[in-house]
N, CA, C, O and the ligand as a Tripos MOL2 file, in Angstrom:
@<TRIPOS>MOLECULE
protein
  317   315    80     0     0
PROTEIN
NO_CHARGES

@<TRIPOS>ATOM
      1 N          67.3990   85.9280   94.4680 N.3       1 MET1
      2 CA         68.2730   86.4040   95.5460 C.3       1 MET1
      3 C          69.7000   85.8930   95.3320 C.2       1 MET1
      4 O          70.6660   86.6350   95.5090 O.2       1 MET1
      5 N          69.8210   84.6250   94.9530 N.am      2 ALA2
      6 CA         71.1430   84.0430   94.7350 C.3       2 ALA2
      7 C          71.8580   84.7640   93.5970 C.2       2 ALA2
      8 O          73.0670   84.9840   93.6510 O.2       2 ALA2
      9 N          71.0930   85.1290   92.5630 N.am      3 LYS3
     10 CA         71.6930   85.8370   91.4190 C.3       3 LYS3
     11 C          72.2140   87.2060   91.8440 C.2       3 LYS3
     12 O          73.2550   87.6640   91.3730 O.2       3 LYS3
     13 N          71.4530   87.8630   92.7630 N.am      4 PHE4
     14 CA         71.8520   89.1780   93.2640 C.3       4 PHE4
     15 C          73.1860   89.0840   94.0260 C.2       4 PHE4
     16 O          74.0810   89.9080   93.8380 O.2       4 PHE4
     17 N          73.2950   88.0700   94.8840 N.am      5 LEU5
     18 CA         74.5360   87.8700   95.6540 C.3       5 LEU5
     19 C          75.7140   87.5660   94.7240 C.2       5 LEU5
     20 O          76.8300   88.0410   94.9350 O.2       5 LEU5
     21 N          75.4420   86.7680   93.6990 N.am      6 LEU6
     22 CA         76.4840   86.4160   92.7320 C.3       6 LEU6
     23 C          76.9700   87.6760   92.0140 C.2       6 LEU6
     24 O          78.1680   87.8550   91.7940 O.2       6 LEU6
     25 N          76.0220   88.5470   91.6510 N.am      7 LEU7
     26 CA         76.3640   89.7980   90.9650 C.3       7 LEU7
     27 C          77.2520   90.6680   91.8620 C.2       7 LEU7
     28 O          78.2300   91.2520   91.3960 O.2       7 LEU7
     29 N          76.9020   90.7500   93.1580 N.am      8 ILE8
     30 CA         77.7070   91.5380   94.1080 C.3       8 ILE8
     31 C          79.1200   90.9640   94.2040 C.2       8 ILE8
     32 O          80.0950   91.7160   94.2190 O.2       8 ILE8
     33 N          79.2360   89.6350   94.2680 N.am      9 ALA9
     34 CA         80.5490   88.9780   94.3610 C.3       9 ALA9
     35 C          81.3880   89.2910   93.1230 C.2       9 ALA9
     36 O          82.5860   89.5540   93.2300 O.2       9 ALA9
     37 N          80.7560   89.2610   91.9530 N.am     10 ILE10
     38 CA         81.4810   89.5350   90.7030 C.3      10 ILE10
     39 C          81.9580   90.9880   90.6770 C.2      10 ILE10
     40 O          83.0980   91.2680   90.3070 O.2      10 ILE10
     41 N          81.0710   91.9120   91.0740 N.am     11 VAL11
     42 CA         81.4350   93.3370   91.0730 C.3      11 VAL11
     43 C          82.5620   93.5940   92.0740 C.2      11 VAL11
     44 O          83.4910   94.3430   91.7710 O.2      11 VAL11
     45 N          82.4940   92.9830   93.2630 N.am     12 ALA12
     46 CA         83.5410   93.1560   94.2800 C.3      12 ALA12
     47 C          84.8670   92.5880   93.7740 C.2      12 ALA12
     48 O          85.9180   93.2020   93.9560 O.2      12 ALA12
     49 N          84.8180   91.4370   93.1520 N.am     13 GLY13
     50 CA         86.0220   90.8180   92.6080 C.3      13 GLY13
     51 C          86.6510   91.6780   91.5290 C.2      13 GLY13
     52 O          87.8710   91.8250   91.4620 O.2      13 GLY13
     53 N          85.7970   92.2460   90.6830 N.am     14 LEU14
     54 CA         86.2710   93.1080   89.6010 C.3      14 LEU14
     55 C          86.9280   94.3740   90.1740 C.2      14 LEU14
     56 O          87.9630   94.8260   89.6830 O.2      14 LEU14
     57 N          86.3060   94.9360   91.2220 N.am     15 ALA15
     58 CA         86.8530   96.1420   91.8540 C.3      15 ALA15
     59 C          88.2230   95.8560   92.4500 C.2      15 ALA15
     60 O          89.1480   96.6520   92.2910 O.2      15 ALA15
     61 N          88.3610   94.7110   93.1440 N.am     16 LEU16
     62 CA         89.6580   94.3390   93.7320 C.3      16 LEU16
     63 C          90.7060   94.1440   92.6420 C.2      16 LEU16
     64 O          91.8590   94.5520   92.7850 O.2      16 LEU16
     65 N          90.2780   93.5060   91.5440 N.am     17 TRP17
     66 CA         91.2050   93.2410   90.4400 C.3      17 TRP17
     67 C          91.7010   94.5550   89.8350 C.2      17 TRP17
     68 O          92.8770   94.6930   89.4990 O.2      17 TRP17
     69 N          90.7830   95.5180   89.7020 N.am     18 LEU18
     70 CA         91.1660   96.8180   89.1410 C.3      18 LEU18
     71 C          92.1150   97.5520   90.0880 C.2      18 LEU18
     72 O          93.0780   98.1750   89.6420 O.2      18 LEU18
     73 N          91.8440   97.4790   91.4020 N.am     19 LEU19
     74 CA         92.7150   98.1410   92.3770 C.3      19 LEU19
     75 C          94.1080   97.5350   92.3480 C.2      19 LEU19
     76 O          95.0990   98.2620   92.4080 O.2      19 LEU19
     77 N          94.1960   96.2080   92.2550 N.am     20 LYS20
     78 CA         95.5000   95.5360   92.1960 C.3      20 LYS20
     79 C          96.2430   95.9430   90.9250 C.2      20 LYS20
     80 O          97.4530   96.1690   90.9540 O.2      20 LYS20
     81 N          95.5180   96.0360   89.8090 N.am     21 GLY21
     82 CA         96.1140   96.4270   88.5390 C.3      21 GLY21
     83 C          96.6940   97.8200   88.6030 C.2      21 GLY21
     84 O          97.7410   98.0980   88.0180 O.2      21 GLY21
     85 N          95.9940   98.7130   89.3320 N.am     22 ARG22
     86 CA         96.4810  100.0910   89.4770 C.3      22 ARG22
     87 C          97.7990  100.1260   90.2310 C.2      22 ARG22
     88 O          98.7240  100.8420   89.8460 O.2      22 ARG22
     89 N          97.8850   99.3410   91.3200 N.am     23 LYS23
     90 CA         99.0990   99.3420   92.1380 C.3      23 LYS23
     91 C         100.3070   98.9030   91.3200 C.2      23 LYS23
     92 O         101.4140   99.4020   91.5230 O.2      23 LYS23
     93 N         100.0930   97.9640   90.3910 N.am     24 ARG24
     94 CA        101.2040   97.4230   89.6040 C.3      24 ARG24
     95 C         101.7610   98.4750   88.6440 C.2      24 ARG24
     96 O         102.9190   98.3930   88.2330 O.2      24 ARG24
     97 N         100.9230   99.4760   88.2820 N.am     25 VAL25
     98 CA        101.3420  100.4870   87.3130 C.3      25 VAL25
     99 C         102.2980  101.5050   87.9490 C.2      25 VAL25
    100 O         103.0590  102.1700   87.2470 O.2      25 VAL25
    101 N         102.2520  101.6250   89.3080 N.am     26 GLU26
    102 CA        103.1070  102.6050   89.9800 C.3      26 GLU26
    103 C         104.5730  102.3730   89.6350 C.2      26 GLU26
    104 O         105.0300  101.2300   89.6300 O.2      26 GLU26
    105 N         105.3140  103.4330   89.3490 N.am     27 PRO27
    106 CA        106.7360  103.2680   89.0090 C.3      27 PRO27
    107 C         107.5250  102.8010   90.2260 C.2      27 PRO27
    108 O         107.2240  103.2010   91.3500 O.2      27 PRO27
    109 N         108.5250  101.9650   90.0110 N.am     28 PRO28
    110 CA        109.3480  101.4990   91.1340 C.3      28 PRO28
    111 C         110.2110  102.6240   91.6720 C.2      28 PRO28
    112 O         110.7010  103.4640   90.9170 O.2      28 PRO28
    113 N         110.3940  102.6320   93.0010 N.am     29 ARG29
    114 CA        111.2320  103.6580   93.6190 C.3      29 ARG29
    115 C         112.5960  103.0840   93.9120 C.2      29 ARG29
    116 O         112.7500  101.8780   94.1070 O.2      29 ARG29
    117 N         113.5820  103.9550   93.9420 N.am     30 ALA30
    118 CA        114.9410  103.5260   94.2800 C.3      30 ALA30
    119 C         114.9690  103.1050   95.7420 C.2      30 ALA30
    120 O         114.2330  103.6660   96.5540 O.2      30 ALA30
    121 N         115.8030  102.1280   96.0960 N.am     31 PRO31
    122 CA        115.8590  101.6820   97.4890 C.3      31 PRO31
    123 C         116.2250  102.8210   98.4250 C.2      31 PRO31
    124 O         117.1620  103.5730   98.1560 O.2      31 PRO31
    125 N         115.4980  102.9490   99.5150 N.am     32 GLY32
    126 CA        115.8090  103.9560  100.5170 C.3      32 GLY32
    127 C         115.3440  105.3470  100.1670 C.2      32 GLY32
    128 O         115.5570  106.2710  100.9520 O.2      32 GLY32
    129 N         114.6970  105.5420   98.9850 N.am     33 ALA33
    130 CA        114.2560  106.8710   98.5760 C.3      33 ALA33
    131 C         112.7910  107.0850   98.9320 C.2      33 ALA33
    132 O         111.9440  106.2390   98.6450 O.2      33 ALA33
    133 N         112.5020  108.2070   99.5520 N.am     34 GLY34
    134 CA        111.1200  108.5760   99.8360 C.3      34 GLY34
    135 C         110.4590  107.6930  100.8860 C.2      34 GLY34
    136 O         111.1090  106.8620  101.5210 O.2      34 GLY34
    137 N         109.1430  107.8900  101.0550 N.am     35 ARG35
    138 CA        108.4320  107.0880  102.0390 C.3      35 ARG35
    139 C         107.7010  105.9490  101.3570 C.2      35 ARG35
    140 O         107.5340  105.9310  100.1370 O.2      35 ARG35
    141 N         107.2720  105.0020  102.1680 N.am     36 ASP36
    142 CA        106.5390  103.8520  101.6490 C.3      36 ASP36
    143 C         105.1330  104.2960  101.2690 C.2      36 ASP36
    144 O         104.4940  105.0420  102.0100 O.2      36 ASP36
    145 N         104.6480  103.8360  100.1110 N.am     37 THR37
    146 CA        103.3260  104.2280   99.6300 C.3      37 THR37
    147 C         102.2320  103.3410  100.2140 C.2      37 THR37
    148 O         101.0540  103.5540   99.9270 O.2      37 THR37
    149 N         102.5920  102.3600  101.0210 N.am     38 GLY38
    150 CA        101.5960  101.4480  101.5660 C.3      38 GLY38
    151 C         101.6970  100.0940  100.9090 C.2      38 GLY38
    152 O         101.5360   99.0710  101.5740 O.2      38 GLY38
    153 N         101.9610  100.0650   99.6090 N.am     39 ALA39
    154 CA        102.1870   98.8030   98.9170 C.3      39 ALA39
    155 C         103.5800   98.3060   99.2900 C.2      39 ALA39
    156 O         104.5210   99.0930   99.3840 O.2      39 ALA39
    157 N         103.7060   97.0040   99.5000 N.am     40 THR40
    158 CA        105.0060   96.4550   99.8690 C.3      40 THR40
    159 C         105.8630   96.3290   98.6210 C.2      40 THR40
    160 O         105.5910   95.4960   97.7560 O.2      40 THR40
    161 N         106.8950   97.1550   98.5280 N.am     41 ALA41
    162 CA        107.7870   97.1210   97.3790 C.3      41 ALA41
    163 C         108.7520   95.9560   97.5210 C.2      41 ALA41
    164 O         109.1610   95.6010   98.6260 O.2      41 ALA41
    165 N         109.1080   95.3710   96.3960 N.am     42 MET42
    166 CA        110.0310   94.2430   96.3940 C.3      42 MET42
    167 C         111.3920   94.7060   95.8800 C.2      42 MET42
    168 O         111.4780   95.5530   94.9910 O.2      42 MET42
    169 N         112.4360   94.1470   96.4450 N.am     43 VAL43
    170 CA        113.7890   94.4160   95.9730 C.3      43 VAL43
    171 C         114.4800   93.0790   95.7120 C.2      43 VAL43
    172 O         114.1080   92.0560   96.2860 O.2      43 VAL43
    173 N         115.4920   93.1010   94.8380 N.am     44 ALA44
    174 CA        116.2590   91.8910   94.5280 C.3      44 ALA44
    175 C         117.5820   91.9340   95.2680 C.2      44 ALA44
    176 O         118.2580   92.9630   95.2880 O.2      44 ALA44
    177 N         117.9470   90.8250   95.8720 N.am     45 CYS45
    178 CA        119.2410   90.7090   96.5650 C.3      45 CYS45
    179 C         120.3560   90.9460   95.5480 C.2      45 CYS45
    180 O         120.3580   90.3580   94.4660 O.2      45 CYS45
    181 N         121.3050   91.8150   95.9080 N.am     46 ALA46
    182 CA        122.4050   92.1360   94.9910 C.3      46 ALA46
    183 C         123.3740   90.9710   94.8500 C.2      46 ALA46
    184 O         124.2050   90.9640   93.9420 O.2      46 ALA46
    185 N         123.2760   89.9900   95.7370 N.am     47 HIS47
    186 CA        124.2040   88.8490   95.6750 C.3      47 HIS47
    187 C         123.5880   87.6720   94.9210 C.2      47 HIS47
    188 O         124.1830   87.1720   93.9660 O.2      47 HIS47
    189 N         122.3880   87.2180   95.3450 N.am     48 CYS48
    190 CA        121.8050   86.0100   94.7500 C.3      48 CYS48
    191 C         120.5960   86.3160   93.8710 C.2      48 CYS48
    192 O         120.1450   85.4390   93.1350 O.2      48 CYS48
    193 N         120.0560   87.5390   93.9250 N.am     49 GLY49
    194 CA        118.9640   87.9220   93.0390 C.3      49 GLY49
    195 C         117.5820   87.5530   93.5350 C.2      49 GLY49
    196 O         116.6020   87.8170   92.8380 O.2      49 GLY49
    197 N         117.4590   86.9460   94.7210 N.am     50 VAL50
    198 CA        116.1460   86.5810   95.2420 C.3      50 VAL50
    199 C         115.3680   87.8540   95.5820 C.2      50 VAL50
    200 O         115.9430   88.8330   96.0580 O.2      50 VAL50
    201 N         114.0490   87.8300   95.3340 N.am     51 HIS51
    202 CA        113.2200   88.9980   95.6200 C.3      51 HIS51
    203 C         112.6200   88.8820   97.0150 C.2      51 HIS51
    204 O         112.1840   87.8090   97.4320 O.2      51 HIS51
    205 N         112.6030   90.0060   97.7290 N.am     52 LEU52
    206 CA        112.0340   90.0250   99.0680 C.3      52 LEU52
    207 C         111.4510   91.4070   99.3290 C.2      52 LEU52
    208 O         111.8320   92.3720   98.6670 O.2      52 LEU52
    209 N         110.5140   91.5170  100.3040 N.am     53 PRO53
    210 CA        109.9510   92.8330  100.6190 C.3      53 PRO53
    211 C         111.0370   93.7860  101.0920 C.2      53 PRO53
    212 O         111.9240   93.4010  101.8540 O.2      53 PRO53
    213 N         110.9610   95.0380  100.6340 N.am     54 ARG54
    214 CA        112.0040   96.0200  100.9450 C.3      54 ARG54
    215 C         112.2780   96.1630  102.4490 C.2      54 ARG54
    216 O         113.4410   96.2520  102.8450 O.2      54 ARG54
    217 N         111.2210   96.1860  103.3100 N.am     55 PRO55
    218 CA        111.5220   96.3430  104.7480 C.3      55 PRO55
    219 C         112.3040   95.1720  105.3290 C.2      55 PRO55
    220 O         112.9700   95.3270  106.3520 O.2      55 PRO55
    221 N         112.2340   93.9880  104.6860 N.am     56 ASP56
    222 CA        112.9320   92.8030  105.2030 C.3      56 ASP56
    223 C         114.3760   92.7250  104.7250 C.2      56 ASP56
    224 O         115.1410   91.9000  105.2240 O.2      56 ASP56
    225 N         114.7660   93.5680  103.7660 N.am     57 ALA57
    226 CA        116.1090   93.4820  103.1980 C.3      57 ALA57
    227 C         117.1240   94.1800  104.1060 C.2      57 ALA57
    228 O         116.7840   95.1010  104.8490 O.2      57 ALA57
    229 N         118.3860   93.7180  104.0300 N.am     58 SER58
    230 CA        119.4910   94.4260  104.6900 C.3      58 SER58
    231 C         120.2040   95.2330  103.6260 C.2      58 SER58
    232 O         120.2750   94.8150  102.4710 O.2      58 SER58
    233 N         120.7290   96.3770  104.0030 N.am     59 TYR59
    234 CA        121.3920   97.2520  103.0280 C.3      59 TYR59
    235 C         122.8480   97.4850  103.4250 C.2      59 TYR59
    236 O         123.1880   97.5780  104.6040 O.2      59 TYR59
    237 N         123.6900   97.5760  102.4010 N.am     60 ASP60
    238 CA        125.0900   97.8950  102.6800 C.3      60 ASP60
    239 C         125.2830   99.4060  102.6260 C.2      60 ASP60
    240 O         124.3170  100.1540  102.4750 O.2      60 ASP60
    241 N         126.5280   99.8530  102.7490 N.am     61 ALA61
    242 CA        126.8270  101.2890  102.7890 C.3      61 ALA61
    243 C         126.4410  101.9880  101.4880 C.2      61 ALA61
    244 O         126.1450  103.1820  101.4860 O.2      61 ALA61
    245 N         126.4450  101.2280  100.3600 N.am     62 GLU62
    246 CA        126.0770  101.8260   99.0640 C.3      62 GLU62
    247 C         124.5760  101.8200   98.8320 C.2      62 GLU62
    248 O         124.1070  102.3520   97.8260 O.2      62 GLU62
    249 N         123.8050  101.2210   99.7540 N.am     63 GLY63
    250 CA        122.3580  101.1740   99.6280 C.3      63 GLY63
    251 C         121.8630   99.9920   98.8180 C.2      63 GLY63
    252 O         120.6860   99.9520   98.4590 O.2      63 GLY63
    253 N         122.7190   99.0300   98.5180 N.am     64 LEU64
    254 CA        122.3020   97.8370   97.7730 C.3      64 LEU64
    255 C         121.5640   96.8970   98.7150 C.2      64 LEU64
    256 O         121.9850   96.6950   99.8540 O.2      64 LEU64
    257 N         120.4430   96.3130   98.2320 N.am     65 PRO65
    258 CA        119.6610   95.4220   99.0990 C.3      65 PRO65
    259 C         120.2060   93.9850   99.0900 C.2      65 PRO65
    260 O         120.7230   93.5130   98.0780 O.2      65 PRO65
    261 N         120.0820   93.3080  100.2220 N.am     66 TYR66
    262 CA        120.5000   91.9010  100.3520 C.3      66 TYR66
    263 C         119.4220   91.1370  101.1050 C.2      66 TYR66
    264 O         118.6860   91.7020  101.9130 O.2      66 TYR66
    265 N         119.3440   89.8170  100.8170 N.am     67 CYS67
    266 CA        118.3150   88.9890  101.4350 C.3      67 CYS67
    267 C         118.6420   88.6850  102.8880 C.2      67 CYS67
    268 O         117.7470   88.3470  103.6620 O.2      67 CYS67
    269 N         119.8990   88.7980  103.2680 N.am     68 GLY68
    270 CA        120.2600   88.5050  104.6520 C.3      68 GLY68
    271 C         121.6790   88.9220  104.9460 C.2      68 GLY68
    272 O         122.4290   89.3460  104.0670 O.2      68 GLY68
    273 N         122.0260   88.7870  106.2250 N.am     69 GLU69
    274 CA        123.3500   89.2060  106.6980 C.3      69 GLU69
    275 C         124.4940   88.4940  105.9590 C.2      69 GLU69
    276 O         125.4610   89.1620  105.5940 O.2      69 GLU69
    277 N         124.4370   87.1580  105.7170 N.am     70 PRO70
    278 CA        125.5640   86.5030  105.0340 C.3      70 PRO70
    279 C         125.8290   87.0840  103.6480 C.2      70 PRO70
    280 O         126.9850   87.2470  103.2580 O.2      70 PRO70
    281 N         124.7610   87.4010  102.8950 N.am     71 HIS71
    282 CA        124.9580   87.9470  101.5520 C.3      71 HIS71
    283 C         125.3730   89.4160  101.6070 C.2      71 HIS71
    284 O         126.0790   89.8960  100.7210 O.2      71 HIS71
    285 N         124.9360   90.1280  102.6480 N.am     72 ARG72
    286 CA        125.3710   91.5220  102.8030 C.3      72 ARG72
    287 C         126.8850   91.5500  103.0530 C.2      72 ARG72
    288 O         127.6000   92.3960  102.5160 O.2      72 ARG72
    289 N         127.3540   90.6110  103.8760 N.am     73 VAL73
    290 CA        128.7850   90.5250  104.1730 C.3      73 VAL73
    291 C         129.5520   90.0960  102.9100 C.2      73 VAL73
    292 O         130.6480   90.5880  102.6410 O.2      73 VAL73
    293 N         128.9480   89.1610  102.1350 N.am     74 ALA74
    294 CA        129.6050   88.6670  100.9150 C.3      74 ALA74
    295 C         129.6710   89.7570   99.8410 C.2      74 ALA74
    296 O         130.5650   89.7450   98.9940 O.2      74 ALA74
    297 N         128.7290   90.6900   99.8790 N.am     75 GLY75
    298 CA        128.7310   91.7940   98.9160 C.3      75 GLY75
    299 C         128.0670   91.4130   97.6020 C.2      75 GLY75
    300 O         127.6290   90.2750   97.4320 O.2      75 GLY75
    301 N         127.9870   92.3770   96.6550 N.am     76 PRO76
    302 CA        127.3310   92.1220   95.3660 C.3      76 PRO76
    303 C         128.0850   91.0870   94.5610 C.2      76 PRO76
    304 O         129.3140   91.0190   94.5900 O.2      76 PRO76
    305 N         127.3000   90.2630   93.8230 N.am     77 ARG77
    306 CA        127.9240   89.2530   92.9770 C.3      77 ARG77
    307 C         128.4790   89.9330   91.7330 C.2      77 ARG77
    308 O         127.7690   90.6740   91.0530 O.2      77 ARG77
    309 N         129.7210   89.6860   91.4460 N.am     78 ARG78
    310 CA        130.3560   90.3010   90.2710 C.3      78 ARG78
    311 C         130.5260   89.2600   89.1800 C.2      78 ARG78
    312 O         130.8980   88.1200   89.4590 O.2      78 ARG78
    313 N         130.2510   89.6500   87.9220 N.am     79 PRO79
    314 CA        130.3470   88.6890   86.8120 C.3      79 PRO79
    315 C         131.7820   88.2860   86.4940 C.2      79 PRO79
    316 O         132.0120   87.4860   85.5870 O.2      79 PRO79
    317 ZN        120.9070   86.8180   98.6660 Zn       80 ZN80
@<TRIPOS>BOND
     1     1     2 1
     2     2     3 1
     3     3     4 2
     4     3     5 am
     5     5     6 1
     6     6     7 1
     7     7     8 2
     8     7     9 am
     9     9    10 1
    10    10    11 1
    11    11    12 2
    12    11    13 am
    13    13    14 1
    14    14    15 1
    15    15    16 2
    16    15    17 am
    17    17    18 1
    18    18    19 1
    19    19    20 2
    20    19    21 am
    21    21    22 1
    22    22    23 1
    23    23    24 2
    24    23    25 am
    25    25    26 1
    26    26    27 1
    27    27    28 2
    28    27    29 am
    29    29    30 1
    30    30    31 1
    31    31    32 2
    32    31    33 am
    33    33    34 1
    34    34    35 1
    35    35    36 2
    36    35    37 am
    37    37    38 1
    38    38    39 1
    39    39    40 2
    40    39    41 am
    41    41    42 1
    42    42    43 1
    43    43    44 2
    44    43    45 am
    45    45    46 1
    46    46    47 1
    47    47    48 2
    48    47    49 am
    49    49    50 1
    50    50    51 1
    51    51    52 2
    52    51    53 am
    53    53    54 1
    54    54    55 1
    55    55    56 2
    56    55    57 am
    57    57    58 1
    58    58    59 1
    59    59    60 2
    60    59    61 am
    61    61    62 1
    62    62    63 1
    63    63    64 2
    64    63    65 am
    65    65    66 1
    66    66    67 1
    67    67    68 2
    68    67    69 am
    69    69    70 1
    70    70    71 1
    71    71    72 2
    72    71    73 am
    73    73    74 1
    74    74    75 1
    75    75    76 2
    76    75    77 am
    77    77    78 1
    78    78    79 1
    79    79    80 2
    80    79    81 am
    81    81    82 1
    82    82    83 1
    83    83    84 2
    84    83    85 am
    85    85    86 1
    86    86    87 1
    87    87    88 2
    88    87    89 am
    89    89    90 1
    90    90    91 1
    91    91    92 2
    92    91    93 am
    93    93    94 1
    94    94    95 1
    95    95    96 2
    96    95    97 am
    97    97    98 1
    98    98    99 1
    99    99   100 2
   100    99   101 am
   101   101   102 1
   102   102   103 1
   103   103   104 2
   104   103   105 am
   105   105   106 1
   106   106   107 1
   107   107   108 2
   108   107   109 am
   109   109   110 1
   110   110   111 1
   111   111   112 2
   112   111   113 am
   113   113   114 1
   114   114   115 1
   115   115   116 2
   116   115   117 am
   117   117   118 1
   118   118   119 1
   119   119   120 2
   120   119   121 am
   121   121   122 1
   122   122   123 1
   123   123   124 2
   124   123   125 am
   125   125   126 1
   126   126   127 1
   127   127   128 2
   128   127   129 am
   129   129   130 1
   130   130   131 1
   131   131   132 2
   132   131   133 am
   133   133   134 1
   134   134   135 1
   135   135   136 2
   136   135   137 am
   137   137   138 1
   138   138   139 1
   139   139   140 2
   140   139   141 am
   141   141   142 1
   142   142   143 1
   143   143   144 2
   144   143   145 am
   145   145   146 1
   146   146   147 1
   147   147   148 2
   148   147   149 am
   149   149   150 1
   150   150   151 1
   151   151   152 2
   152   151   153 am
   153   153   154 1
   154   154   155 1
   155   155   156 2
   156   155   157 am
   157   157   158 1
   158   158   159 1
   159   159   160 2
   160   159   161 am
   161   161   162 1
   162   162   163 1
   163   163   164 2
   164   163   165 am
   165   165   166 1
   166   166   167 1
   167   167   168 2
   168   167   169 am
   169   169   170 1
   170   170   171 1
   171   171   172 2
   172   171   173 am
   173   173   174 1
   174   174   175 1
   175   175   176 2
   176   175   177 am
   177   177   178 1
   178   178   179 1
   179   179   180 2
   180   179   181 am
   181   181   182 1
   182   182   183 1
   183   183   184 2
   184   183   185 am
   185   185   186 1
   186   186   187 1
   187   187   188 2
   188   187   189 am
   189   189   190 1
   190   190   191 1
   191   191   192 2
   192   191   193 am
   193   193   194 1
   194   194   195 1
   195   195   196 2
   196   195   197 am
   197   197   198 1
   198   198   199 1
   199   199   200 2
   200   199   201 am
   201   201   202 1
   202   202   203 1
   203   203   204 2
   204   203   205 am
   205   205   206 1
   206   206   207 1
   207   207   208 2
   208   207   209 am
   209   209   210 1
   210   210   211 1
   211   211   212 2
   212   211   213 am
   213   213   214 1
   214   214   215 1
   215   215   216 2
   216   215   217 am
   217   217   218 1
   218   218   219 1
   219   219   220 2
   220   219   221 am
   221   221   222 1
   222   222   223 1
   223   223   224 2
   224   223   225 am
   225   225   226 1
   226   226   227 1
   227   227   228 2
   228   227   229 am
   229   229   230 1
   230   230   231 1
   231   231   232 2
   232   231   233 am
   233   233   234 1
   234   234   235 1
   235   235   236 2
   236   235   237 am
   237   237   238 1
   238   238   239 1
   239   239   240 2
   240   239   241 am
   241   241   242 1
   242   242   243 1
   243   243   244 2
   244   243   245 am
   245   245   246 1
   246   246   247 1
   247   247   248 2
   248   247   249 am
   249   249   250 1
   250   250   251 1
   251   251   252 2
   252   251   253 am
   253   253   254 1
   254   254   255 1
   255   255   256 2
   256   255   257 am
   257   257   258 1
   258   258   259 1
   259   259   260 2
   260   259   261 am
   261   261   262 1
   262   262   263 1
   263   263   264 2
   264   263   265 am
   265   265   266 1
   266   266   267 1
   267   267   268 2
   268   267   269 am
   269   269   270 1
   270   270   271 1
   271   271   272 2
   272   271   273 am
   273   273   274 1
   274   274   275 1
   275   275   276 2
   276   275   277 am
   277   277   278 1
   278   278   279 1
   279   279   280 2
   280   279   281 am
   281   281   282 1
   282   282   283 1
   283   283   284 2
   284   283   285 am
   285   285   286 1
   286   286   287 1
   287   287   288 2
   288   287   289 am
   289   289   290 1
   290   290   291 1
   291   291   292 2
   292   291   293 am
   293   293   294 1
   294   294   295 1
   295   295   296 2
   296   295   297 am
   297   297   298 1
   298   298   299 1
   299   299   300 2
   300   299   301 am
   301   301   302 1
   302   302   303 1
   303   303   304 2
   304   303   305 am
   305   305   306 1
   306   306   307 1
   307   307   308 2
   308   307   309 am
   309   309   310 1
   310   310   311 1
   311   311   312 2
   312   311   313 am
   313   313   314 1
   314   314   315 1
   315   315   316 2
@<TRIPOS>SUBSTRUCTURE
     1 MET1         2 RESIDUE 1 A MET
     2 ALA2         6 RESIDUE 1 A ALA
     3 LYS3        10 RESIDUE 1 A LYS
     4 PHE4        14 RESIDUE 1 A PHE
     5 LEU5        18 RESIDUE 1 A LEU
     6 LEU6        22 RESIDUE 1 A LEU
     7 LEU7        26 RESIDUE 1 A LEU
     8 ILE8        30 RESIDUE 1 A ILE
     9 ALA9        34 RESIDUE 1 A ALA
    10 ILE10       38 RESIDUE 1 A ILE
    11 VAL11       42 RESIDUE 1 A VAL
    12 ALA12       46 RESIDUE 1 A ALA
    13 GLY13       50 RESIDUE 1 A GLY
    14 LEU14       54 RESIDUE 1 A LEU
    15 ALA15       58 RESIDUE 1 A ALA
    16 LEU16       62 RESIDUE 1 A LEU
    17 TRP17       66 RESIDUE 1 A TRP
    18 LEU18       70 RESIDUE 1 A LEU
    19 LEU19       74 RESIDUE 1 A LEU
    20 LYS20       78 RESIDUE 1 A LYS
    21 GLY21       82 RESIDUE 1 A GLY
    22 ARG22       86 RESIDUE 1 A ARG
    23 LYS23       90 RESIDUE 1 A LYS
    24 ARG24       94 RESIDUE 1 A ARG
    25 VAL25       98 RESIDUE 1 A VAL
    26 GLU26      102 RESIDUE 1 A GLU
    27 PRO27      106 RESIDUE 1 A PRO
    28 PRO28      110 RESIDUE 1 A PRO
    29 ARG29      114 RESIDUE 1 A ARG
    30 ALA30      118 RESIDUE 1 A ALA
    31 PRO31      122 RESIDUE 1 A PRO
    32 GLY32      126 RESIDUE 1 A GLY
    33 ALA33      130 RESIDUE 1 A ALA
    34 GLY34      134 RESIDUE 1 A GLY
    35 ARG35      138 RESIDUE 1 A ARG
    36 ASP36      142 RESIDUE 1 A ASP
    37 THR37      146 RESIDUE 1 A THR
    38 GLY38      150 RESIDUE 1 A GLY
    39 ALA39      154 RESIDUE 1 A ALA
    40 THR40      158 RESIDUE 1 A THR
    41 ALA41      162 RESIDUE 1 A ALA
    42 MET42      166 RESIDUE 1 A MET
    43 VAL43      170 RESIDUE 1 A VAL
    44 ALA44      174 RESIDUE 1 A ALA
    45 CYS45      178 RESIDUE 1 A CYS
    46 ALA46      182 RESIDUE 1 A ALA
    47 HIS47      186 RESIDUE 1 A HIS
    48 CYS48      190 RESIDUE 1 A CYS
    49 GLY49      194 RESIDUE 1 A GLY
    50 VAL50      198 RESIDUE 1 A VAL
    51 HIS51      202 RESIDUE 1 A HIS
    52 LEU52      206 RESIDUE 1 A LEU
    53 PRO53      210 RESIDUE 1 A PRO
    54 ARG54      214 RESIDUE 1 A ARG
    55 PRO55      218 RESIDUE 1 A PRO
    56 ASP56      222 RESIDUE 1 A ASP
    57 ALA57      226 RESIDUE 1 A ALA
    58 SER58      230 RESIDUE 1 A SER
    59 TYR59      234 RESIDUE 1 A TYR
    60 ASP60      238 RESIDUE 1 A ASP
    61 ALA61      242 RESIDUE 1 A ALA
    62 GLU62      246 RESIDUE 1 A GLU
    63 GLY63      250 RESIDUE 1 A GLY
    64 LEU64      254 RESIDUE 1 A LEU
    65 PRO65      258 RESIDUE 1 A PRO
    66 TYR66      262 RESIDUE 1 A TYR
    67 CYS67      266 RESIDUE 1 A CYS
    68 GLY68      270 RESIDUE 1 A GLY
    69 GLU69      274 RESIDUE 1 A GLU
    70 PRO70      278 RESIDUE 1 A PRO
    71 HIS71      282 RESIDUE 1 A HIS
    72 ARG72      286 RESIDUE 1 A ARG
    73 VAL73      290 RESIDUE 1 A VAL
    74 ALA74      294 RESIDUE 1 A ALA
    75 GLY75      298 RESIDUE 1 A GLY
    76 PRO76      302 RESIDUE 1 A PRO
    77 ARG77      306 RESIDUE 1 A ARG
    78 ARG78      310 RESIDUE 1 A ARG
    79 PRO79      314 RESIDUE 1 A PRO
    80 ZN80       317 GROUP 0 **** ****
């Protein structure tokens, strides 16, 4: 019985791993384009480069993502 439960756990783990692997293959979408696919897309702050979930980012008039209001006001970091 214990072996049967272990087998189920392994199969479930493998299925989850395969599902996660599939999500990673999806091509990244441009910020603000289209609808959300359900997976939380990540964007990089245009000022400091930190990654955050797209719904949590603030956007400027050009559609560039920022981690927060201070960096949105500061604008994109220029080299
Ligand atoms: Zn930032």
